[in-house]
Structures are given as C-alpha cells and as structure tokens.
C-alpha positions as CSV (number, residue, x, y, z in Angstrom):
1,M,23.6,-50.1,-59.5
2,V,21.5,-51.3,-62.4
3,K,23.7,-49.4,-64.8
4,M,26.7,-51.4,-63.5
5,A,24.8,-54.6,-64.5
6,W,24.3,-53.7,-68.1
7,M,27.8,-52.2,-68.2
8,I,29.4,-55.5,-67.1
9,K,27.2,-57.4,-69.6
10,S,28.3,-55.1,-72.4
11,R,31.9,-55.6,-71.5
12,M,31.4,-59.4,-71.4
13,Q,29.8,-59.3,-74.9
14,Q,32.8,-57.3,-76.2
15,N,35.2,-59.7,-74.7
16,Q,33.4,-62.6,-76.4
17,D,33.5,-60.8,-79.7
18,E,37.3,-60.4,-79.4
C-alpha cells in the first residue's frame, strides 16, 4: 500500500512537470 502512495506522488510530480 505504501508503494502506491509514492507511486501516485511520482505521477503527480510528472504531471506538474508537463
């Protein structure tokens, strides 16, 4: 479950970069 948390955070950061 914890992995999902950092996975979502990583995706959110990537979306912001774009």
